[in-house]
mmCIF file of the N, C-alpha and C atoms, coordinates in Angstrom:
data_MODEL
# 
_entry.id   MODEL 
# 
loop_
_atom_site.group_PDB 
_atom_site.id 
_atom_site.type_symbol 
_atom_site.label_atom_id 
_atom_site.label_alt_id 
_atom_site.label_comp_id 
_atom_site.label_asym_id 
_atom_site.label_entity_id 
_atom_site.label_seq_id 
_atom_site.pdbx_PDB_ins_code 
_atom_site.Cartn_x 
_atom_site.Cartn_y 
_atom_site.Cartn_z 
_atom_site.occupancy 
_atom_site.B_iso_or_equiv 
_atom_site.pdbx_formal_charge 
_atom_site.auth_seq_id 
_atom_site.auth_comp_id 
_atom_site.auth_asym_id 
_atom_site.auth_atom_id 
_atom_site.pdbx_PDB_model_num 
ATOM 1   N N  . MET A 1 1  ? -104.304 -24.337 21.111 1.00 0.00 ? 1  MET A N  1 
ATOM 2   C CA . MET A 1 1  ? -104.127 -24.000 22.407 1.00 0.00 ? 1  MET A CA 1 
ATOM 3   C C  . MET A 1 1  ? -103.443 -22.645 22.516 1.00 0.00 ? 1  MET A C  1 
ATOM 4   N N  . ASN A 1 2  ? -103.852 -22.053 23.568 1.00 0.00 ? 2  ASN A N  1 
ATOM 5   C CA . ASN A 1 2  ? -103.304 -20.628 23.858 1.00 0.00 ? 2  ASN A CA 1 
ATOM 6   C C  . ASN A 1 2  ? -102.360 -20.911 25.158 1.00 0.00 ? 2  ASN A C  1 
ATOM 7   N N  . PHE A 1 3  ? -101.134 -20.773 24.862 1.00 0.00 ? 3  PHE A N  1 
ATOM 8   C CA . PHE A 1 3  ? -100.227 -20.879 26.007 1.00 0.00 ? 3  PHE A CA 1 
ATOM 9   C C  . PHE A 1 3  ? -99.885  -19.430 26.492 1.00 0.00 ? 3  PHE A C  1 
ATOM 10  N N  . ARG A 1 4  ? -99.785  -19.263 27.731 1.00 0.00 ? 4  ARG A N  1 
ATOM 11  C CA . ARG A 1 4  ? -99.528  -17.893 28.320 1.00 0.00 ? 4  ARG A CA 1 
ATOM 12  C C  . ARG A 1 4  ? -98.069  -17.654 28.409 1.00 0.00 ? 4  ARG A C  1 
ATOM 13  N N  . TRP A 1 5  ? -97.310  -18.679 28.706 1.00 0.00 ? 5  TRP A N  1 
ATOM 14  C CA . TRP A 1 5  ? -95.781  -18.413 28.758 1.00 0.00 ? 5  TRP A CA 1 
ATOM 15  C C  . TRP A 1 5  ? -95.126  -19.376 27.723 1.00 0.00 ? 5  TRP A C  1 
ATOM 16  N N  . LYS A 1 6  ? -93.954  -18.931 27.210 1.00 0.00 ? 6  LYS A N  1 
ATOM 17  C CA . LYS A 1 6  ? -93.083  -19.685 26.415 1.00 0.00 ? 6  LYS A CA 1 
ATOM 18  C C  . LYS A 1 6  ? -92.453  -20.789 27.292 1.00 0.00 ? 6  LYS A C  1 
ATOM 19  N N  . TYR A 1 7  ? -92.081  -20.390 28.428 1.00 0.00 ? 7  TYR A N  1 
ATOM 20  C CA . TYR A 1 7  ? -91.294  -21.341 29.369 1.00 0.00 ? 7  TYR A CA 1 
ATOM 21  C C  . TYR A 1 7  ? -92.052  -21.463 30.632 1.00 0.00 ? 7  TYR A C  1 
ATOM 22  N N  . ASN A 1 8  ? -91.879  -22.604 31.370 1.00 0.00 ? 8  ASN A N  1 
ATOM 23  C CA . ASN A 1 8  ? -92.425  -22.745 32.645 1.00 0.00 ? 8  ASN A CA 1 
ATOM 24  C C  . ASN A 1 8  ? -91.789  -21.744 33.567 1.00 0.00 ? 8  ASN A C  1 
ATOM 25  N N  . PRO A 1 9  ? -92.558  -21.140 34.395 1.00 0.00 ? 9  PRO A N  1 
ATOM 26  C CA . PRO A 1 9  ? -91.957  -20.122 35.390 1.00 0.00 ? 9  PRO A CA 1 
ATOM 27  C C  . PRO A 1 9  ? -90.910  -20.746 36.289 1.00 0.00 ? 9  PRO A C  1 
ATOM 28  N N  . THR A 1 10 ? -91.077  -21.989 36.724 1.00 0.00 ? 10 THR A N  1 
ATOM 29  C CA . THR A 1 10 ? -89.966  -22.703 37.530 1.00 0.00 ? 10 THR A CA 1 
ATOM 30  C C  . THR A 1 10 ? -88.710  -22.817 36.687 1.00 0.00 ? 10 THR A C  1 
ATOM 31  N N  . PHE A 1 11 ? -88.805  -23.053 35.527 1.00 0.00 ? 11 PHE A N  1 
ATOM 32  C CA . PHE A 1 11 ? -87.594  -23.241 34.634 1.00 0.00 ? 11 PHE A CA 1 
ATOM 33  C C  . PHE A 1 11 ? -86.875  -21.927 34.618 1.00 0.00 ? 11 PHE A C  1 
ATOM 34  N N  . LEU A 1 12 ? -87.633  -20.882 34.492 1.00 0.00 ? 12 LEU A N  1 
ATOM 35  C CA . LEU A 1 12 ? -87.063  -19.438 34.408 1.00 0.00 ? 12 LEU A CA 1 
ATOM 36  C C  . LEU A 1 12 ? -86.508  -19.070 35.644 1.00 0.00 ? 12 LEU A C  1 
ATOM 37  N N  . ARG A 1 13 ? -86.989  -19.388 36.825 1.00 0.00 ? 13 ARG A N  1 
ATOM 38  C CA . ARG A 1 13 ? -86.408  -19.167 38.084 1.00 0.00 ? 13 ARG A CA 1 
ATOM 39  C C  . ARG A 1 13 ? -85.024  -19.817 38.192 1.00 0.00 ? 13 ARG A C  1 
ATOM 40  N N  . ILE A 1 14 ? -85.030  -21.210 37.874 1.00 0.00 ? 14 ILE A N  1 
ATOM 41  C CA . ILE A 1 14 ? -83.737  -21.942 37.867 1.00 0.00 ? 14 ILE A CA 1 
ATOM 42  C C  . ILE A 1 14 ? -82.738  -21.311 37.023 1.00 0.00 ? 14 ILE A C  1 
ATOM 43  N N  . LYS A 1 15 ? -83.257  -21.004 35.794 1.00 0.00 ? 15 LYS A N  1 
ATOM 44  C CA . LYS A 1 15 ? -82.271  -20.372 34.788 1.00 0.00 ? 15 LYS A CA 1 
ATOM 45  C C  . LYS A 1 15 ? -81.568  -19.053 35.337 1.00 0.00 ? 15 LYS A C  1 
ATOM 46  N N  . PHE A 1 16 ? -82.380  -18.194 35.813 1.00 0.00 ? 16 PHE A N  1 
ATOM 47  C CA . PHE A 1 16 ? -81.907  -16.947 36.256 1.00 0.00 ? 16 PHE A CA 1 
ATOM 48  C C  . PHE A 1 16 ? -81.065  -17.100 37.534 1.00 0.00 ? 16 PHE A C  1 
ATOM 49  N N  . GLY A 1 17 ? -81.409  -18.034 38.371 1.00 0.00 ? 17 GLY A N  1 
ATOM 50  C CA . GLY A 1 17 ? -80.661  -18.449 39.561 1.00 0.00 ? 17 GLY A CA 1 
ATOM 51  C C  . GLY A 1 17 ? -79.291  -18.857 39.225 1.00 0.00 ? 17 GLY A C  1 
ATOM 52  N N  . CYS A 1 18 ? -79.288  -19.802 38.149 1.00 0.00 ? 18 CYS A N  1 
ATOM 53  C CA . CYS A 1 18 ? -77.979  -20.237 37.704 1.00 0.00 ? 18 CYS A CA 1 
ATOM 54  C C  . CYS A 1 18 ? -77.116  -19.150 37.069 1.00 0.00 ? 18 CYS A C  1 
ATOM 55  N N  . LYS A 1 19 ? -77.854  -18.295 36.393 1.00 0.00 ? 19 LYS A N  1 
ATOM 56  C CA . LYS A 1 19 ? -77.026  -17.166 35.757 1.00 0.00 ? 19 LYS A CA 1 
ATOM 57  C C  . LYS A 1 19 ? -76.361  -16.355 36.880 1.00 0.00 ? 19 LYS A C  1 
ATOM 58  N N  . GLN A 1 20 ? -77.057  -15.997 37.979 1.00 0.00 ? 20 GLN A N  1 
ATOM 59  C CA . GLN A 1 20 ? -76.463  -15.235 39.050 1.00 0.00 ? 20 GLN A CA 1 
ATOM 60  C C  . GLN A 1 20 ? -75.350  -16.019 39.700 1.00 0.00 ? 20 GLN A C  1 
ATOM 61  N N  . ILE A 1 21 ? -75.446  -17.300 39.894 1.00 0.00 ? 21 ILE A N  1 
ATOM 62  C CA . ILE A 1 21 ? -74.455  -18.088 40.613 1.00 0.00 ? 21 ILE A CA 1 
ATOM 63  C C  . ILE A 1 21 ? -73.153  -18.303 39.765 1.00 0.00 ? 21 ILE A C  1 
ATOM 64  N N  . LEU A 1 22 ? -73.367  -18.496 38.440 1.00 0.00 ? 22 LEU A N  1 
ATOM 65  C CA . LEU A 1 22 ? -72.265  -18.838 37.473 1.00 0.00 ? 22 LEU A CA 1 
ATOM 66  C C  . LEU A 1 22 ? -71.218  -17.803 37.346 1.00 0.00 ? 22 LEU A C  1 
ATOM 67  N N  . LEU A 1 23 ? -71.549  -16.621 37.318 1.00 0.00 ? 23 LEU A N  1 
ATOM 68  C CA . LEU A 1 23 ? -70.458  -15.491 37.130 1.00 0.00 ? 23 LEU A CA 1 
ATOM 69  C C  . LEU A 1 23 ? -69.487  -15.471 38.237 1.00 0.00 ? 23 LEU A C  1 
ATOM 70  N N  . PRO A 1 24 ? -69.878  -15.426 39.453 1.00 0.00 ? 24 PRO A N  1 
ATOM 71  C CA . PRO A 1 24 ? -68.827  -15.561 40.519 1.00 0.00 ? 24 PRO A CA 1 
ATOM 72  C C  . PRO A 1 24 ? -68.055  -16.841 40.579 1.00 0.00 ? 24 PRO A C  1 
ATOM 73  N N  . LEU A 1 25 ? -68.735  -17.971 40.200 1.00 0.00 ? 25 LEU A N  1 
ATOM 74  C CA . LEU A 1 25 ? -67.936  -19.156 39.956 1.00 0.00 ? 25 LEU A CA 1 
ATOM 75  C C  . LEU A 1 25 ? -66.949  -19.018 38.966 1.00 0.00 ? 25 LEU A C  1 
ATOM 76  N N  . ILE A 1 26 ? -67.228  -18.522 37.786 1.00 0.00 ? 26 ILE A N  1 
ATOM 77  C CA . ILE A 1 26 ? -66.453  -18.464 36.715 1.00 0.00 ? 26 ILE A CA 1 
ATOM 78  C C  . ILE A 1 26 ? -65.152  -17.567 37.132 1.00 0.00 ? 26 ILE A C  1 
ATOM 79  N N  . ILE A 1 27 ? -65.449  -16.518 37.802 1.00 0.00 ? 27 ILE A N  1 
ATOM 80  C CA . ILE A 1 27 ? -64.373  -15.579 38.160 1.00 0.00 ? 27 ILE A CA 1 
ATOM 81  C C  . ILE A 1 27 ? -63.402  -16.225 39.264 1.00 0.00 ? 27 ILE A C  1 
ATOM 82  N N  . PHE A 1 28 ? -64.052  -17.013 40.160 1.00 0.00 ? 28 PHE A N  1 
ATOM 83  C CA . PHE A 1 28 ? -63.103  -17.791 41.080 1.00 0.00 ? 28 PHE A CA 1 
ATOM 84  C C  . PHE A 1 28 ? -62.406  -18.853 40.426 1.00 0.00 ? 28 PHE A C  1 
ATOM 85  N N  . GLN A 1 29 ? -62.974  -19.610 39.480 1.00 0.00 ? 29 GLN A N  1 
ATOM 86  C CA . GLN A 1 29 ? -62.307  -20.672 38.731 1.00 0.00 ? 29 GLN A CA 1 
ATOM 87  C C  . GLN A 1 29 ? -61.282  -20.139 37.833 1.00 0.00 ? 29 GLN A C  1 
ATOM 88  N N  . PHE A 1 30 ? -61.522  -18.952 37.288 1.00 0.00 ? 30 PHE A N  1 
ATOM 89  C CA . PHE A 1 30 ? -60.451  -18.297 36.487 1.00 0.00 ? 30 PHE A CA 1 
ATOM 90  C C  . PHE A 1 30 ? -59.133  -17.892 37.292 1.00 0.00 ? 30 PHE A C  1 
ATOM 91  N N  . VAL A 1 31 ? -59.398  -17.314 38.524 1.00 0.00 ? 31 VAL A N  1 
ATOM 92  C CA . VAL A 1 31 ? -58.311  -17.042 39.352 1.00 0.00 ? 31 VAL A CA 1 
ATOM 93  C C  . VAL A 1 31 ? -57.635  -18.342 39.783 1.00 0.00 ? 31 VAL A C  1 
ATOM 94  N N  . ARG A 1 32 ? -58.349  -19.275 40.180 1.00 0.00 ? 32 ARG A N  1 
ATOM 95  C CA . ARG A 1 32 ? -57.726  -20.609 40.437 1.00 0.00 ? 32 ARG A CA 1 
ATOM 96  C C  . ARG A 1 32 ? -56.899  -21.249 39.363 1.00 0.00 ? 32 ARG A C  1 
ATOM 97  N N  . THR A 1 33 ? -57.434  -21.085 38.192 1.00 0.00 ? 33 THR A N  1 
ATOM 98  C CA . THR A 1 33 ? -56.717  -21.668 36.992 1.00 0.00 ? 33 THR A CA 1 
ATOM 99  C C  . THR A 1 33 ? -55.475  -20.868 36.727 1.00 0.00 ? 33 THR A C  1 
ATOM 100 N N  . ILE A 1 34 ? -55.462  -19.680 36.984 1.00 0.00 ? 34 ILE A N  1 
ATOM 101 C CA . ILE A 1 34 ? -54.198  -18.793 36.786 1.00 0.00 ? 34 ILE A CA 1 
ATOM 102 C C  . ILE A 1 34 ? -53.164  -19.178 37.779 1.00 0.00 ? 34 ILE A C  1 
ATOM 103 N N  . ILE A 1 35 ? -53.632  -19.426 38.928 1.00 0.00 ? 35 ILE A N  1 
ATOM 104 C CA . ILE A 1 35 ? -52.641  -19.664 40.191 1.00 0.00 ? 35 ILE A CA 1 
ATOM 105 C C  . ILE A 1 35 ? -52.127  -21.073 40.012 1.00 0.00 ? 35 ILE A C  1 
ATOM 106 N N  . PHE A 1 36 ? -53.123  -22.074 39.997 1.00 0.00 ? 36 PHE A N  1 
ATOM 107 C CA . PHE A 1 36 ? -52.786  -23.500 40.099 1.00 0.00 ? 36 PHE A CA 1 
ATOM 108 C C  . PHE A 1 36 ? -53.280  -24.211 38.757 1.00 0.00 ? 36 PHE A C  1 
ATOM 109 N N  . PRO A 1 37 ? -52.807  -24.081 37.584 1.00 0.00 ? 37 PRO A N  1 
ATOM 110 C CA . PRO A 1 37 ? -53.366  -24.481 36.400 1.00 0.00 ? 37 PRO A CA 1 
ATOM 111 C C  . PRO A 1 37 ? -53.170  -26.043 36.375 1.00 0.00 ? 37 PRO A C  1 
ATOM 112 N N  . THR A 1 38 ? -54.381  -26.744 36.287 1.00 0.00 ? 38 THR A N  1 
ATOM 113 C CA . THR A 1 38 ? -54.483  -28.103 35.997 1.00 0.00 ? 38 THR A CA 1 
ATOM 114 C C  . THR A 1 38 ? -55.466  -28.413 34.903 1.00 0.00 ? 38 THR A C  1 
ATOM 115 N N  . SER A 1 39 ? -55.326  -29.545 34.283 1.00 0.00 ? 39 SER A N  1 
ATOM 116 C CA . SER A 1 39 ? -56.295  -29.772 33.128 1.00 0.00 ? 39 SER A CA 1 
ATOM 117 C C  . SER A 1 39 ? -57.701  -29.880 33.573 1.00 0.00 ? 39 SER A C  1 
ATOM 118 N N  . PHE A 1 40 ? -57.973  -30.367 34.851 1.00 0.00 ? 40 PHE A N  1 
ATOM 119 C CA . PHE A 1 40 ? -59.314  -30.402 35.324 1.00 0.00 ? 40 PHE A CA 1 
ATOM 120 C C  . PHE A 1 40 ? -59.810  -28.893 35.504 1.00 0.00 ? 40 PHE A C  1 
ATOM 121 N N  . ASP A 1 41 ? -59.092  -28.011 36.004 1.00 0.00 ? 41 ASP A N  1 
ATOM 122 C CA . ASP A 1 41 ? -59.459  -26.673 36.153 1.00 0.00 ? 41 ASP A CA 1 
ATOM 123 C C  . ASP A 1 41 ? -59.783  -25.996 34.835 1.00 0.00 ? 41 ASP A C  1 
ATOM 124 N N  . VAL A 1 42 ? -59.000  -26.246 33.866 1.00 0.00 ? 42 VAL A N  1 
ATOM 125 C CA . VAL A 1 42 ? -59.214  -25.653 32.516 1.00 0.00 ? 42 VAL A CA 1 
ATOM 126 C C  . VAL A 1 42 ? -60.520  -26.151 31.899 1.00 0.00 ? 42 VAL A C  1 
ATOM 127 N N  . VAL A 1 43 ? -60.737  -27.390 31.987 1.00 0.00 ? 43 VAL A N  1 
ATOM 128 C CA . VAL A 1 43 ? -62.001  -28.041 31.505 1.00 0.00 ? 43 VAL A CA 1 
ATOM 129 C C  . VAL A 1 43 ? -63.205  -27.545 32.249 1.00 0.00 ? 43 VAL A C  1 
ATOM 130 N N  . LEU A 1 44 ? -63.084  -27.506 33.597 1.00 0.00 ? 44 LEU A N  1 
ATOM 131 C CA . LEU A 1 44 ? -64.242  -26.994 34.401 1.00 0.00 ? 44 LEU A CA 1 
ATOM 132 C C  . LEU A 1 44 ? -64.509  -25.494 34.021 1.00 0.00 ? 44 LEU A C  1 
ATOM 133 N N  . LEU A 1 45 ? -63.523  -24.690 33.751 1.00 0.00 ? 45 LEU A N  1 
ATOM 134 C CA . LEU A 1 45 ? -63.718  -23.309 33.542 1.00 0.00 ? 45 LEU A CA 1 
ATOM 135 C C  . LEU A 1 45 ? -64.319  -23.200 32.115 1.00 0.00 ? 45 LEU A C  1 
ATOM 136 N N  . GLY A 1 46 ? -64.015  -23.930 31.174 1.00 0.00 ? 46 GLY A N  1 
ATOM 137 C CA . GLY A 1 46 ? -64.578  -24.006 29.772 1.00 0.00 ? 46 GLY A CA 1 
ATOM 138 C C  . GLY A 1 46 ? -66.032  -24.435 29.881 1.00 0.00 ? 46 GLY A C  1 
ATOM 139 N N  . ILE A 1 47 ? -66.299  -25.429 30.702 1.00 0.00 ? 47 ILE A N  1 
ATOM 140 C CA . ILE A 1 47 ? -67.735  -25.905 30.828 1.00 0.00 ? 47 ILE A CA 1 
ATOM 141 C C  . ILE A 1 47 ? -68.632  -24.744 31.578 1.00 0.00 ? 47 ILE A C  1 
ATOM 142 N N  . LEU A 1 48 ? -68.131  -24.196 32.570 1.00 0.00 ? 48 LEU A N  1 
ATOM 143 C CA . LEU A 1 48 ? -68.824  -23.085 33.183 1.00 0.00 ? 48 LEU A CA 1 
ATOM 144 C C  . LEU A 1 48 ? -69.057  -21.916 32.216 1.00 0.00 ? 48 LEU A C  1 
ATOM 145 N N  . ALA A 1 49 ? -67.994  -21.672 31.508 1.00 0.00 ? 49 ALA A N  1 
ATOM 146 C CA . ALA A 1 49 ? -68.175  -20.424 30.549 1.00 0.00 ? 49 ALA A CA 1 
ATOM 147 C C  . ALA A 1 49 ? -69.159  -20.718 29.450 1.00 0.00 ? 49 ALA A C  1 
ATOM 148 N N  . PHE A 1 50 ? -69.135  -21.972 28.898 1.00 0.00 ? 50 PHE A N  1 
ATOM 149 C CA . PHE A 1 50 ? -70.041  -22.384 27.900 1.00 0.00 ? 50 PHE A CA 1 
ATOM 150 C C  . PHE A 1 50 ? -71.529  -22.313 28.454 1.00 0.00 ? 50 PHE A C  1 
ATOM 151 N N  . VAL A 1 51 ? -71.802  -22.872 29.612 1.00 0.00 ? 51 VAL A N  1 
ATOM 152 C CA . VAL A 1 51 ? -73.088  -22.825 30.164 1.00 0.00 ? 51 VAL A CA 1 
ATOM 153 C C  . VAL A 1 51 ? -73.563  -21.383 30.455 1.00 0.00 ? 51 VAL A C  1 
ATOM 154 N N  . TYR A 1 52 ? -72.689  -20.482 30.790 1.00 0.00 ? 52 TYR A N  1 
ATOM 155 C CA . TYR A 1 52 ? -73.070  -19.198 31.084 1.00 0.00 ? 52 TYR A CA 1 
ATOM 156 C C  . TYR A 1 52 ? -73.411  -18.472 29.797 1.00 0.00 ? 52 TYR A C  1 
ATOM 157 N N  . VAL A 1 53 ? -72.588  -18.729 28.748 1.00 0.00 ? 53 VAL A N  1 
ATOM 158 C CA . VAL A 1 53 ? -72.898  -18.042 27.421 1.00 0.00 ? 53 VAL A CA 1 
ATOM 159 C C  . VAL A 1 53 ? -74.194  -18.641 26.912 1.00 0.00 ? 53 VAL A C  1 
ATOM 160 N N  . ALA A 1 54 ? -74.475  -19.992 27.078 1.00 0.00 ? 54 ALA A N  1 
ATOM 161 C CA . ALA A 1 54 ? -75.591  -20.486 26.591 1.00 0.00 ? 54 ALA A CA 1 
ATOM 162 C C  . ALA A 1 54 ? -76.806  -19.878 27.224 1.00 0.00 ? 54 ALA A C  1 
ATOM 163 N N  . ILE A 1 55 ? -76.780  -19.583 28.571 1.00 0.00 ? 55 ILE A N  1 
ATOM 164 C CA . ILE A 1 55 ? -77.888  -18.941 29.130 1.00 0.00 ? 55 ILE A CA 1 
ATOM 165 C C  . ILE A 1 55 ? -78.099  -17.497 28.741 1.00 0.00 ? 55 ILE A C  1 
ATOM 166 N N  . VAL A 1 56 ? -77.007  -16.840 28.629 1.00 0.00 ? 56 VAL A N  1 
ATOM 167 C CA . VAL A 1 56 ? -77.166  -15.385 28.193 1.00 0.00 ? 56 VAL A CA 1 
ATOM 168 C C  . VAL A 1 56 ? -77.654  -15.338 26.754 1.00 0.00 ? 56 VAL A C  1 
ATOM 169 N N  . LEU A 1 57 ? -77.243  -16.168 25.963 1.00 0.00 ? 57 LEU A N  1 
ATOM 170 C CA . LEU A 1 57 ? -77.748  -16.080 24.546 1.00 0.00 ? 57 LEU A CA 1 
ATOM 171 C C  . LEU A 1 57 ? -79.065  -16.950 24.243 1.00 0.00 ? 57 LEU A C  1 
ATOM 172 N N  . ASP A 1 58 ? -79.653  -17.259 25.238 1.00 0.00 ? 58 ASP A N  1 
ATOM 173 C CA . ASP A 1 58 ? -80.852  -18.117 25.210 1.00 0.00 ? 58 ASP A CA 1 
ATOM 174 C C  . ASP A 1 58 ? -80.762  -19.425 24.413 1.00 0.00 ? 58 ASP A C  1 
ATOM 175 N N  . TRP A 1 59 ? -79.598  -20.121 24.461 1.00 0.00 ? 59 TRP A N  1 
ATOM 176 C CA . TRP A 1 59 ? -79.622  -21.393 23.842 1.00 0.00 ? 59 TRP A CA 1 
ATOM 177 C C  . TRP A 1 59 ? -80.153  -22.441 24.718 1.00 0.00 ? 59 TRP A C  1 
ATOM 178 N N  . LEU A 1 60 ? -80.393  -22.156 25.999 1.00 0.00 ? 60 LEU A N  1 
ATOM 179 C CA . LEU A 1 60 ? -81.023  -23.111 26.868 1.00 0.00 ? 60 LEU A CA 1 
ATOM 180 C C  . LEU A 1 60 ? -82.391  -22.635 27.260 1.00 0.00 ? 60 LEU A C  1 
# 
């Protein structure tokens, strides 16, 4: 079979949309974690950062 794309175009749109949304969310969550540090904020910041790095490095 000859596939034209490696990934579905809809998946790529969702992936790049998440990439654009995640960076401002990470910055906001970082500022919130610095001001009001709770364990939930730290865990959420870690998850957001991991997902962003995974998207940038094409792990997803």
